[in-house]
Each structure stands twice: as C-alpha cells, then as structure tokens.
N, CA, C and O atoms as a GROMACS GRO file, in nm:
protein
  408
    1UNK      N    1   0.194   7.627  -6.951
    1UNK     CA    2   0.080   7.511  -6.959
    1UNK      C    3   0.002   7.404  -6.934
    1UNK      O    4  -0.120   7.388  -6.928
    2UNK      N    5   0.141   7.301  -6.916
    2UNK     CA    6   0.114   7.181  -6.867
    2UNK      C    7   0.039   7.182  -6.737
    2UNK      O    8  -0.057   7.110  -6.710
    3UNK      N    9   0.093   7.269  -6.665
    3UNK     CA   10   0.027   7.252  -6.482
    3UNK      C   11  -0.065   7.283  -6.490
    3UNK      O   12  -0.144   7.215  -6.426
    4UNK      N   13  -0.134   7.414  -6.577
    4UNK     CA   14  -0.254   7.448  -6.592
    4UNK      C   15  -0.352   7.380  -6.607
    4UNK      O   16  -0.457   7.388  -6.543
    5UNK      N   17  -0.313   7.271  -6.734
    5UNK     CA   18  -0.368   7.191  -6.784
    5UNK      C   19  -0.416   7.045  -6.645
    5UNK      O   20  -0.505   6.960  -6.634
    6UNK      N   21  -0.301   7.087  -6.570
    6UNK     CA   22  -0.372   6.981  -6.487
    6UNK      C   23  -0.411   7.038  -6.300
    6UNK      O   24  -0.392   6.987  -6.189
    7UNK      N   25  -0.476   7.173  -6.353
    7UNK     CA   26  -0.546   7.225  -6.258
    7UNK      C   27  -0.496   7.310  -6.178
    7UNK      O   28  -0.566   7.350  -6.085
    8UNK      N   29  -0.336   7.368  -6.199
    8UNK     CA   30  -0.303   7.439  -6.104
    8UNK      C   31  -0.265   7.525  -6.166
    8UNK      O   32  -0.219   7.523  -6.281
    9UNK      N   33  -0.291   7.667  -6.052
    9UNK     CA   34  -0.278   7.817  -6.081
    9UNK      C   35  -0.138   7.871  -6.038
    9UNK      O   36  -0.088   7.876  -5.926
   10UNK      N   37  -0.068   7.927  -6.216
   10UNK     CA   38   0.092   7.960  -6.215
   10UNK      C   39   0.061   8.092  -6.132
   10UNK      O   40  -0.011   8.188  -6.159
   11UNK      N   41   0.148   8.062  -6.014
   11UNK     CA   42   0.182   8.241  -5.929
   11UNK      C   43   0.288   8.300  -5.981
   11UNK      O   44   0.304   8.419  -5.955
   12UNK      N   45   0.375   8.240  -6.054
   12UNK     CA   46   0.524   8.330  -6.101
   12UNK      C   47   0.573   8.224  -6.174
   12UNK      O   48   0.552   8.104  -6.158
   13UNK      N   49   0.662   8.301  -6.283
   13UNK     CA   50   0.750   8.227  -6.374
   13UNK      C   51   0.851   8.298  -6.391
   13UNK      O   52   0.839   8.420  -6.389
   14UNK      N   53   0.995   8.226  -6.413
   14UNK     CA   54   1.152   8.253  -6.387
   14UNK      C   55   1.147   8.373  -6.309
   14UNK      O   56   1.172   8.483  -6.357
   15UNK      N   57   1.107   8.349  -6.159
   15UNK     CA   58   1.133   8.433  -6.071
   15UNK      C   59   1.250   8.468  -6.017
   15UNK      O   60   1.301   8.385  -5.942
   16UNK      N   61   1.328   8.606  -6.041
   16UNK     CA   62   1.450   8.574  -5.947
   16UNK      C   63   1.475   8.615  -5.909
   16UNK      O   64   1.459   8.735  -5.935
   17UNK      N   65   1.576   8.561  -5.750
   17UNK     CA   66   1.597   8.628  -5.647
   17UNK      C   67   1.734   8.605  -5.634
   17UNK      O   68   1.792   8.534  -5.716
   18UNK      N   69   1.802   8.663  -5.528
   18UNK     CA   70   1.912   8.686  -5.543
   18UNK      C   71   2.009   8.552  -5.486
   18UNK      O   72   2.118   8.578  -5.435
   19UNK      N   73   1.964   8.420  -5.499
   19UNK     CA   74   1.982   8.287  -5.450
   19UNK      C   75   1.971   8.239  -5.596
   19UNK      O   76   2.068   8.167  -5.621
   20UNK      N   77   1.906   8.250  -5.679
   20UNK     CA   78   1.843   8.225  -5.830
   20UNK      C   79   1.747   8.230  -5.866
   20UNK      O   80   1.669   8.312  -5.817
   21UNK      N   81   1.700   8.127  -5.990
   21UNK     CA   82   1.580   8.185  -6.030
   21UNK      C   83   1.486   8.041  -5.996
   21UNK      O   84   1.528   7.926  -6.012
   22UNK      N   85   1.373   8.073  -5.955
   22UNK     CA   86   1.281   7.970  -5.989
   22UNK      C   87   1.183   8.005  -6.092
   22UNK      O   88   1.116   8.107  -6.109
   23UNK      N   89   1.197   7.844  -6.187
   23UNK     CA   90   1.098   7.848  -6.310
   23UNK      C   91   0.982   7.857  -6.264
   23UNK      O   92   0.931   7.964  -6.297
   24UNK      N   93   0.915   7.791  -6.201
   24UNK     CA   94   0.761   7.842  -6.173
   24UNK      C   95   0.739   7.846  -6.072
   24UNK      O   96   0.834   7.792  -6.016
   25UNK      N   97   0.649   7.886  -5.982
   25UNK     CA   98   0.555   7.906  -5.837
   25UNK      C   99   0.416   7.825  -5.939
   25UNK      O  100   0.386   7.858  -6.054
   26UNK      N  101   0.363   7.738  -5.873
   26UNK     CA  102   0.247   7.713  -5.862
   26UNK      C  103   0.154   7.644  -5.767
   26UNK      O  104   0.197   7.578  -5.673
   27UNK      N  105   0.045   7.658  -5.787
   27UNK     CA  106  -0.036   7.632  -5.641
   27UNK      C  107  -0.167   7.562  -5.681
   27UNK      O  108  -0.246   7.603  -5.767
   28UNK      N  109  -0.179   7.440  -5.600
   28UNK     CA  110  -0.328   7.385  -5.675
   28UNK      C  111  -0.398   7.317  -5.519
   28UNK      O  112  -0.310   7.276  -5.443
   29UNK      N  113  -0.527   7.305  -5.472
   29UNK     CA  114  -0.557   7.292  -5.357
   29UNK      C  115  -0.518   7.297  -5.224
   29UNK      O  116  -0.572   7.235  -5.132
   30UNK      N  117  -0.402   7.389  -5.212
   30UNK     CA  118  -0.354   7.455  -5.092
   30UNK      C  119  -0.246   7.374  -5.103
   30UNK      O  120  -0.228   7.312  -4.998
   31UNK      N  121  -0.165   7.347  -5.188
   31UNK     CA  122  -0.033   7.263  -5.224
   31UNK      C  123   0.046   7.390  -5.286
   31UNK      O  124  -0.006   7.430  -5.390
   32UNK      N  125   0.180   7.474  -5.238
   32UNK     CA  126   0.230   7.516  -5.290
   32UNK      C  127   0.381   7.444  -5.364
   32UNK      O  128   0.462   7.365  -5.315
   33UNK      N  129   0.378   7.488  -5.456
   33UNK     CA  130   0.472   7.402  -5.552
   33UNK      C  131   0.615   7.480  -5.622
   33UNK      O  132   0.608   7.534  -5.732
   34UNK      N  133   0.696   7.478  -5.573
   34UNK     CA  134   0.843   7.538  -5.643
   34UNK      C  135   0.884   7.413  -5.760
   34UNK      O  136   0.909   7.298  -5.723
   35UNK      N  137   0.887   7.464  -5.933
   35UNK     CA  138   0.878   7.393  -6.013
   35UNK      C  139   1.014   7.400  -6.089
   35UNK      O  140   1.047   7.508  -6.139
   36UNK      N  141   1.070   7.323  -6.096
   36UNK     CA  142   1.203   7.326  -6.177
   36UNK      C  143   1.168   7.278  -6.322
   36UNK      O  144   1.062   7.217  -6.338
   37UNK      N  145   1.238   7.299  -6.411
   37UNK     CA  146   1.204   7.244  -6.555
   37UNK      C  147   1.302   7.227  -6.637
   37UNK      O  148   1.374   7.321  -6.673
   38UNK      N  149   1.320   7.094  -6.681
   38UNK     CA  150   1.453   7.060  -6.734
   38UNK      C  151   1.422   6.995  -6.878
   38UNK      O  152   1.352   6.895  -6.894
   39UNK      N  153   1.496   7.076  -6.996
   39UNK     CA  154   1.451   7.010  -7.103
   39UNK      C  155   1.573   6.983  -7.158
   39UNK      O  156   1.669   7.060  -7.147
   40UNK      N  157   1.577   6.882  -7.214
   40UNK     CA  158   1.749   6.779  -7.254
   40UNK      C  159   1.659   6.666  -7.386
   40UNK      O  160   1.544   6.636  -7.418
   41UNK      N  161   1.762   6.643  -7.414
   41UNK     CA  162   1.746   6.527  -7.519
   41UNK      C  163   1.675   6.418  -7.514
   41UNK      O  164   1.624   6.380  -7.619
   42UNK      N  165   1.653   6.339  -7.389
   42UNK     CA  166   1.606   6.261  -7.344
   42UNK      C  167   1.546   6.280  -7.236
   42UNK      O  168   1.600   6.354  -7.153
   43UNK      N  169   1.405   6.215  -7.203
   43UNK     CA  170   1.362   6.249  -7.030
   43UNK      C  171   1.441   6.206  -6.953
   43UNK      O  172   1.425   6.260  -6.844
   44UNK      N  173   1.541   6.116  -6.953
   44UNK     CA  174   1.644   6.043  -6.873
   44UNK      C  175   1.719   6.128  -6.863
   44UNK      O  176   1.730   6.142  -6.741
   45UNK      N  177   1.797   6.216  -6.923
   45UNK     CA  178   1.912   6.294  -6.937
   45UNK      C  179   1.822   6.417  -6.891
   45UNK      O  180   1.903   6.484  -6.827
   46UNK      N  181   1.728   6.471  -6.888
   46UNK     CA  182   1.649   6.610  -6.786
   46UNK      C  183   1.660   6.555  -6.667
   46UNK      O  184   1.688   6.634  -6.577
   47UNK      N  185   1.641   6.392  -6.623
   47UNK     CA  186   1.586   6.368  -6.488
   47UNK      C  187   1.709   6.363  -6.440
   47UNK      O  188   1.710   6.427  -6.335
   48UNK      N  189   1.828   6.314  -6.468
   48UNK     CA  190   1.948   6.369  -6.406
   48UNK      C  191   2.023   6.462  -6.427
   48UNK      O  192   2.134   6.464  -6.374
   49UNK      N  193   1.983   6.562  -6.509
   49UNK     CA  194   2.009   6.734  -6.504
   49UNK      C  195   2.006   6.816  -6.338
   49UNK      O  196   2.064   6.922  -6.314
   50UNK      N  197   1.955   6.766  -6.276
   50UNK     CA  198   1.928   6.845  -6.145
   50UNK      C  199   2.008   6.788  -6.014
   50UNK      O  200   1.969   6.693  -5.946
   51UNK      N  201   2.119   6.858  -5.991
   51UNK     CA  202   2.242   6.794  -5.928
   51UNK      C  203   2.172   6.852  -5.722
   51UNK      O  204   2.068   6.895  -5.671
   52UNK      N  205   2.306   6.816  -5.679
   52UNK     CA  206   2.245   6.859  -5.531
   52UNK      C  207   2.280   7.022  -5.501
   52UNK      O  208   2.225   7.088  -5.412
   53UNK      N  209   2.391   7.077  -5.599
   53UNK     CA  210   2.365   7.219  -5.604
   53UNK      C  211   2.252   7.282  -5.641
   53UNK      O  212   2.177   7.345  -5.566
   54UNK      N  213   2.240   7.265  -5.755
   54UNK     CA  214   2.103   7.308  -5.825
   54UNK      C  215   1.962   7.290  -5.720
   54UNK      O  216   1.877   7.379  -5.709
   55UNK      N  217   1.957   7.167  -5.652
   55UNK     CA  218   1.843   7.164  -5.535
   55UNK      C  219   1.882   7.269  -5.377
   55UNK      O  220   1.802   7.306  -5.291
   56UNK      N  221   2.008   7.291  -5.384
   56UNK     CA  222   2.007   7.413  -5.287
   56UNK      C  223   2.000   7.525  -5.288
   56UNK      O  224   1.970   7.600  -5.196
   57UNK      N  225   2.033   7.551  -5.413
   57UNK     CA  226   1.989   7.733  -5.497
   57UNK      C  227   1.824   7.705  -5.519
   57UNK      O  228   1.765   7.812  -5.500
   58UNK      N  229   1.735   7.601  -5.552
   58UNK     CA  230   1.590   7.637  -5.572
   58UNK      C  231   1.551   7.632  -5.423
   58UNK      O  232   1.476   7.723  -5.386
   59UNK      N  233   1.593   7.532  -5.323
   59UNK     CA  234   1.566   7.560  -5.182
   59UNK      C  235   1.582   7.706  -5.116
   59UNK      O  236   1.489   7.748  -5.047
   60UNK      N  237   1.686   7.774  -5.132
   60UNK     CA  238   1.705   7.898  -5.108
   60UNK      C  239   1.610   7.986  -5.142
   60UNK      O  240   1.551   8.059  -5.063
   61UNK      N  241   1.588   7.978  -5.301
   61UNK     CA  242   1.546   8.086  -5.369
   61UNK      C  243   1.379   8.094  -5.316
   61UNK      O  244   1.299   8.187  -5.312
   62UNK      N  245   1.368   7.935  -5.273
   62UNK     CA  246   1.191   7.947  -5.239
   62UNK      C  247   1.170   7.943  -5.111
   62UNK      O  248   1.066   7.893  -5.069
   63UNK      N  249   1.272   7.997  -5.021
   63UNK     CA  250   1.268   8.081  -4.914
   63UNK      C  251   1.258   8.182  -4.893
   63UNK      O  252   1.187   8.227  -4.803
   64UNK      N  253   1.353   8.270  -5.000
   64UNK     CA  254   1.327   8.396  -5.016
   64UNK      C  255   1.159   8.400  -5.047
   64UNK      O  256   1.071   8.440  -4.971
   65UNK      N  257   1.144   8.345  -5.187
   65UNK     CA  258   1.005   8.383  -5.246
   65UNK      C  259   0.872   8.369  -5.083
   65UNK      O  260   0.763   8.425  -5.076
   66UNK      N  261   0.909   8.318  -5.023
   66UNK     CA  262   0.800   8.261  -4.910
   66UNK      C  263   0.810   8.401  -4.823
   66UNK      O  264   0.715   8.464  -4.776
   67UNK      N  265   0.940   8.429  -4.816
   67UNK     CA  266   0.936   8.538  -4.718
   67UNK      C  267   0.825   8.689  -4.752
   67UNK      O  268   0.752   8.754  -4.678
   68UNK      N  269   0.870   8.706  -4.948
   68UNK     CA  270   0.838   8.760  -4.950
   68UNK      C  271   0.675   8.762  -5.031
   68UNK      O  272   0.607   8.858  -5.068
   69UNK      N  273   0.654   8.640  -5.036
   69UNK     CA  274   0.492   8.629  -5.154
   69UNK      C  275   0.425   8.560  -5.065
   69UNK      O  276   0.310   8.603  -5.061
   70UNK      N  277   0.445   8.457  -4.976
   70UNK     CA  278   0.365   8.365  -4.895
   70UNK      C  279   0.255   8.421  -4.820
   70UNK      O  280   0.254   8.500  -4.725
   71UNK      N  281   0.132   8.342  -4.905
   71UNK     CA  282   0.002   8.389  -4.807
   71UNK      C  283  -0.102   8.256  -4.716
   71UNK      O  284  -0.111   8.159  -4.791
   72UNK      N  285  -0.159   8.237  -4.612
   72UNK     CA  286  -0.214   8.171  -4.580
   72UNK      C  287  -0.264   8.099  -4.647
   72UNK      O  288  -0.289   8.143  -4.759
   73UNK      N  289  -0.310   7.942  -4.615
   73UNK     CA  290  -0.424   7.866  -4.720
   73UNK      C  291  -0.332   7.743  -4.788
   73UNK      O  292  -0.370   7.633  -4.829
   74UNK      N  293  -0.186   7.806  -4.787
   74UNK     CA  294  -0.106   7.697  -4.825
   74UNK      C  295  -0.050   7.616  -4.706
   74UNK      O  296   0.039   7.662  -4.633
   75UNK      N  297  -0.112   7.474  -4.685
   75UNK     CA  298  -0.067   7.368  -4.628
   75UNK      C  299   0.040   7.259  -4.618
   75UNK      O  300   0.081   7.188  -4.526
   76UNK      N  301   0.078   7.277  -4.782
   76UNK     CA  302   0.184   7.187  -4.778
   76UNK      C  303   0.254   7.277  -4.886
   76UNK      O  304   0.195   7.351  -4.966
   77UNK      N  305   0.418   7.255  -4.873
   77UNK     CA  306   0.521   7.325  -4.961
   77UNK      C  307   0.588   7.200  -5.038
   77UNK      O  308   0.616   7.089  -4.992
   78UNK      N  309   0.604   7.252  -5.178
   78UNK     CA  310   0.710   7.109  -5.187
   78UNK      C  311   0.744   7.148  -5.332
   78UNK      O  312   0.679   7.214  -5.413
   79UNK      N  313   0.887   7.080  -5.344
   79UNK     CA  314   0.921   7.089  -5.503
   79UNK      C  315   0.937   6.983  -5.596
   79UNK      O  316   0.993   6.874  -5.583
   80UNK      N  317   0.867   7.041  -5.706
   80UNK     CA  318   0.829   6.938  -5.819
   80UNK      C  319   0.954   6.983  -5.950
   80UNK      O  320   1.016   7.087  -5.970
   81UNK      N  321   0.950   6.822  -6.034
   81UNK     CA  322   1.024   6.854  -6.190
   81UNK      C  323   0.949   6.831  -6.322
   81UNK      O  324   0.904   6.725  -6.366
   82UNK      N  325   0.948   6.915  -6.358
   82UNK     CA  326   0.893   6.846  -6.514
   82UNK      C  327   1.017   6.861  -6.599
   82UNK      O  328   1.096   6.956  -6.603
   83UNK      N  329   1.017   6.728  -6.677
   83UNK     CA  330   1.071   6.711  -6.782
   83UNK      C  331   1.105   6.678  -6.862
   83UNK      O  332   1.171   6.574  -6.859
   84UNK      N  333   1.080   6.749  -6.988
   84UNK     CA  334   1.093   6.789  -7.132
   84UNK      C  335   1.168   6.774  -7.183
   84UNK      O  336   1.276   6.827  -7.158
   85UNK      N  337   1.138   6.651  -7.333
   85UNK     CA  338   1.232   6.620  -7.401
   85UNK      C  339   1.152   6.575  -7.552
   85UNK      O  340   1.044   6.521  -7.571
   86UNK      N  341   1.254   6.622  -7.645
   86UNK     CA  342   1.168   6.669  -7.781
   86UNK      C  343   1.078   6.496  -7.855
   86UNK      O  344   1.135   6.388  -7.868
   87UNK      N  345   0.981   6.516  -7.879
   87UNK     CA  346   0.852   6.457  -7.926
   87UNK      C  347   0.814   6.338  -7.773
   87UNK      O  348   0.779   6.220  -7.778
   88UNK      N  349   0.830   6.390  -7.699
   88UNK     CA  350   0.759   6.326  -7.583
   88UNK      C  351   0.682   6.404  -7.497
   88UNK      O  352   0.692   6.527  -7.503
   89UNK      N  353   0.594   6.340  -7.405
   89UNK     CA  354   0.509   6.428  -7.321
   89UNK      C  355   0.574   6.467  -7.211
   89UNK      O  356   0.652   6.400  -7.144
   90UNK      N  357   0.527   6.615  -7.190
   90UNK     CA  358   0.631   6.652  -7.071
   90UNK      C  359   0.605   6.521  -6.928
   90UNK      O  360   0.518   6.434  -6.931
   91UNK      N  361   0.686   6.537  -6.835
   91UNK     CA  362   0.691   6.447  -6.720
   91UNK      C  363   0.638   6.520  -6.575
   91UNK      O  364   0.712   6.608  -6.532
   92UNK      N  365   0.585   6.506  -6.542
   92UNK     CA  366   0.583   6.610  -6.409
   92UNK      C  367   0.612   6.518  -6.298
   92UNK      O  368   0.543   6.418  -6.277
   93UNK      N  369   0.747   6.565  -6.204
   93UNK     CA  370   0.729   6.442  -6.038
   93UNK      C  371   0.674   6.542  -5.987
   93UNK      O  372   0.674   6.661  -6.020
   94UNK      N  373   0.605   6.464  -5.866
   94UNK     CA  374   0.593   6.590  -5.805
   94UNK      C  375   0.636   6.541  -5.669
   94UNK      O  376   0.645   6.418  -5.657
   95UNK      N  377   0.657   6.599  -5.588
   95UNK     CA  378   0.762   6.617  -5.446
   95UNK      C  379   0.912   6.555  -5.512
   95UNK      O  380   0.981   6.490  -5.434
   96UNK      N  381   0.937   6.564  -5.580
   96UNK     CA  382   1.078   6.496  -5.662
   96UNK      C  383   1.195   6.546  -5.558
   96UNK      O  384   1.304   6.490  -5.565
   97UNK      N  385   1.180   6.634  -5.476
   97UNK     CA  386   1.323   6.625  -5.391
   97UNK      C  387   1.248   6.691  -5.239
   97UNK      O  388   1.153   6.769  -5.248
   98UNK      N  389   1.300   6.651  -5.109
   98UNK     CA  390   1.269   6.663  -4.998
   98UNK      C  391   1.365   6.829  -4.969
   98UNK      O  392   1.484   6.836  -5.000
   99UNK      N  393   1.302   6.927  -4.919
   99UNK     CA  394   1.384   7.037  -4.899
   99UNK      C  395   1.380   7.029  -4.690
   99UNK      O  396   1.297   6.992  -4.608
  100UNK      N  397   1.552   7.099  -4.681
  100UNK     CA  398   1.587   7.065  -4.519
  100UNK      C  399   1.526   7.158  -4.442
  100UNK      O  400   1.513   7.144  -4.320
  101UNK      N  401   1.482   7.265  -4.510
  101UNK     CA  402   1.431   7.420  -4.459
  101UNK      C  403   1.289   7.457  -4.436
  101UNK      O  404   1.256   7.563  -4.385
  102UNK      N  405   1.185   7.337  -4.488
  102UNK     CA  406   1.052   7.359  -4.460
  102UNK      C  407   0.984   7.310  -4.368
  102UNK      O  408   0.865   7.340  -4.356
   0.00000   0.00000   0.00000
C-alpha cells in the first residue's frame, strides 16, 4: 500500500523464483523496482537486516524475473528497501544497493 500511495504500480508480490523470493516488483515513470521489505523492532534493526547474501539472492531472483516478465519501457532498474517497525512510518530507501549484473 505504501508504494501505491507514492504512485508506484505493483506488478508482483512475493514472487518466488528458483533463487529466492522477491517481496515486491513495482514500477513508476519508466523505473522498475525490486523491493525488499524488512520488518524489525526498530527501523535501525531493519536497516541492518539486509546482508550481502540476501542482496545476491535478490539480484539473482530479479534476473530470473526479468528473463520471464521484462517489458520494454523500463529504462532504469533498481533495488529498493522498505523498512518497517512498530509505531513508525515505513521508510522507503530508493536505490538501496547496486547490482553487479544490471
């Protein structure tokens, strides 16, 4: 819902691939976003919950998604993170990490 309020169109949720799951695939203004959602007791804990292994898993899963569903018109592809903690507004970090294979 948070992304929709910000003008994104959600293309997929909890998309499973052989490499792992992509929490959300969303698009806005020619940008395709692979979004990881991290919920923890605090936003700081959520921020540190995404390690190098998970980043590689998300990159690989995004590559598989692109092979099967990519459509022309997405000029930019990026990895975003949404941090969630109780009684706090969700924090959307755009372009949270760079991918080596895009």
